[in-house]
C-alpha positions in Angstrom: 14.5 139.4 329.4 14.7 142.1 332.1 12.0 140.4 334.0 14.0 137.2 334.0 17.0 139.0 335.3 15.0 140.6 338.1 13.5 137.2 339.0 16.9 135.6 339.1 18.3 138.5 341.3 15.3 138.0 343.6 16.0 134.2 343.7 19.7 134.9 344.5 18.7 137.3 347.3 16.3 134.8 348.8 19.0 132.1 348.7 21.5 134.4 350.4 19.0 135.3 353.1 18.2 131.6 353.7 21.9 130.8 353.8 22.5 133.6 356.4 19.7 132.3 358.5 21.0 128.8 358.4 24.5 130.0 359.3 23.3 132.0 362.2 21.3 129.0 363.5 24.3 126.8 363.1 26.5 129.2 365.0 23.9 129.5 367.8 23.7 125.7 368.0 27.5 125.4 368.2 27.6 128.0 371.0 24.9 126.1 372.9 26.7 122.8 372.4 30.0 124.4 373.8 28.1 125.7 376.8 26.6 122.3 377.5 30.0 120.7 377.2 31.4 123.1 379.8 28.4 122.5 382.1 28.9 118.7 381.7 32.6 119.0 382.6 31.8 121.2 385.7 29.2 118.7 386.8 31.5 115.7 386.3 34.2 117.4 388.3 31.8 118.3 391.1 30.6 114.7 391.2 34.1 113.4 391.5 34.9 115.9 394.2 32.0 114.8 396.4 32.4 111.1 395.5 29.3 110.6 393.4 31.2 109.4 390.4 32.2 106.1 391.9 31.2 102.7 390.6 29.2 100.4 392.7 32.3 98.2 393.2 34.2 101.2 394.6 31.4 101.9 397.0 31.3 98.3 398.2 35.1 98.4 398.7 34.8 101.6 400.8 32.0 100.1 402.9 34.2 97.0 403.5 37.1 99.2 404.5 34.9 101.2 406.9 33.5 98.0 408.4 37.0 96.6 408.9 38.1 99.9 410.6 35.1 99.7 412.9 35.9 96.1 413.9 
């Protein structure tokens, strides 16, 4: 009986350790995801500022406008 209790306690301890490990991994993954989201937003903003986020149609329209100004 005492041996069973000790085994059950060990099992509980192992389960707790595994749960803690998974929780820490989840927290780290969430932090990395948040960091990637911030990096993406910064990159997207930078692209818009320098004009790289335009569609091909917007680029064609700009070229047409520049050609018209040159003529």
